[in-house]
C-alpha positions in Angstrom: 54.3 26.9 4.7 51.8 26.9 8.0 51.8 23.9 9.7 48.2 22.3 10.6 46.1 23.7 13.5 45.6 20.4 15.1 43.4 22.9 17.9 41.1 23.0 14.5 41.0 19.6 13.6 37.7 18.7 16.4 35.8 21.6 15.2 36.5 20.9 11.1 35.6 17.3 11.7 32.5 17.7 13.6 31.7 20.5 11.2 32.3 18.0 8.4 30.5 15.3 9.9 27.2 17.5 10.7 27.0 18.3 6.9 27.1 14.7 6.1 24.3 13.8 8.7 22.2 16.7 7.3 22.5 15.1 3.7 21.3 12.1 5.0 18.8 13.3 6.8 17.3 14.7 3.8 17.3 11.3 1.6 15.7 9.6 4.6 13.2 12.3 4.9 12.5 11.9 0.9 12.8 7.7 1.0 9.9 8.0 4.0 7.8 10.5 1.9 7.8 8.1 -0.9 7.1 4.8 1.5 4.2 6.9 3.1 2.9 7.5 -0.2 3.5 4.1 -1.4 1.4 2.4 1.5 -1.2 5.1 1.1 -1.6 3.7 -2.4 -1.7 0.0 -1.6 -4.6 0.7 1.4 -6.6 2.7 -1.2 -6.2 -0.2 -3.5 -6.7 -3.2 -1.0 -9.7 -1.3 -0.2 -11.2 -1.1 -3.9 -10.4 -4.8 -4.0 -12.0 -5.6 -1.2 -15.3 -3.8 -2.4 -14.9 -5.4 -5.6 -14.6 -8.9 -4.0 -17.7 -8.3 -2.1 -19.6 -6.9 -5.2 -18.3 -10.4 -7.3 -19.5 -12.6 -4.5 -22.8 -10.5 -4.2 -23.3 -11.2 -7.9 -22.7 -15.1 -7.5 -24.9 -15.5 -4.6 -28.0 -13.9 -6.7 -27.2 -15.8 -9.5 -27.5 -19.0 -7.5 -30.8 -18.1 -6.2 -31.9 -17.2 -9.6 -30.8 -20.5 -10.9 -32.3 -22.5 -8.4 -35.2 -20.5 -8.5 -35.1 -21.9 -12.3 -34.5 -25.4 -11.2 -37.3 -25.6 -8.5 -39.8 -24.0 -11.4 -38.9 -26.7 -13.7 -38.8 -29.6 -11.3 -42.2 -28.4 -10.3 -43.3 -28.3 -14.2 -42.1 -31.9 -14.6 -44.1 -33.0 -11.6 -47.0 -32.0 -12.4 -47.4 -33.9 -15.9 
């Protein structure tokens, strides 16, 4: 039986470490891509919700104007009589 060559131990250890680091690097790249996609989707959703909210606020403002106008018209009719 041959004895284990201790001269090759640092090289073998480094090669194993490189292999593990490459695997970890691929996993982290994949995670980064998924997080990037999630952030992009969240930004799009926020932009949509912001526009939706602005539209709703504008509807409420217009409705308030219409109601004020109707109230003033009724008030004028009542004061005439």
